[in-house]
N, C-alpha and C positions, 0 to 999 in steps of 0.2 A: 485515499490510497495509503497514507502514512501508517495508519493503524493496521490495515490489511497486510502491508509489507512487513511490519514489525512482528505480527503474530505468525504469519506464514514463514517469515525468515527464521524465527525462533524454533518453530516446528521442524523446518527443513534442516537447520543446524543440529538440532537434537537427533534427528534421524541419521544425518551424515556421521555424527559421532557414534551413534549406536552401530552403524554399519562398519565403521573403521575405528574400533576402540583403542587399538594399539598404534595407529598412525594418524596423528592429529593433522599433519600436513595434507594427507589424502582426504580427510574429512572436510577440511576447509576448501580444498580444490573442488570436491563434489558439491559442496554448498554454493560456492561461487558460480559453478557451471549452471546450477539449477536456478539461482536467484538473479544473476546479472541481467538476463534479457528482460525480466519482469521489472527490475529496478530501473533500467535504462528507459523503458517505455513510460514508466510512471514519472520519471524526472524530466521528460520532454516538456518544454514550455511553449506557450503560444508566442509567436514573434512579437518582440517589443517588451516581453516580460522579463524580469520582474520590475524593470525601471518604470514602466507605464503605471503600475499600480502602487509605486512607492515614490510619489513626488517629493521634491525637496523644498518647495516654497509654499507659503500660505495660499498663494493664488492657485498653484498646482493642486493642492489638497482640495480647495473649494471646487475646482473644475472636475476633479476625479469624483468627489461626492455627488455632484449634480449628474454626471454621466451614469454613475452606478445607480442612482435613484431612478433615472429614466429607464435604464435597463430593467430594473426590478419592476417598475410600474408597467412596462410593456409586456412582461412575461418572457422576454427573450433570454433573460439570465437563466431561467429554468431549462430552456432548450439547450443553451450552451453548456450548462453543468451536466446535462444528460449525455451529451455527445463528446465532450472534451475529456481526455484522460481515459486510461484503460478501465474497463469495468472490473470490479472486485471479483466477480464470479469466474473470471478468466485466469486468475492466478492459479497455477498448477499446485495441486496438493498430492503428494505421493503417499502411499501406504507403507509405512516402515514397520508395521507389526507391533506397535506399542501395546503393552499389556495394560489393562484397566486396574485401578486400585481395588482392593478387596471390598472396601466400603461401597464403591460404585456398583460393583457386581451384586452385592447383597441388596442394595436399594432397588436395582432393576428387577431382581427376582421377587421382591415384595409387591411390585406394581402390577 
């Protein structure tokens, strides 16, 4: 989700700046309104995290490695990854009417 938030955030910020070229504060407010719910959902952590996955002792590290190995071997980790966290395709993308570069338009016309 980090990469998805970074790319969609940059796109949404550019769009907000395009819509409010003379009012940066309004552009930032529009950006914040669009991105805050998505970012908050992506930042929710499973109870006990991040402390459970960041042990501070050698014994804790060994226990964590063994548990993660068992999760991986059982296949449950793949199920957890699939259902934990927001899916990237649910991140809203607005159409701001960006124009394409001339090179991109020419390349499309040749294909």
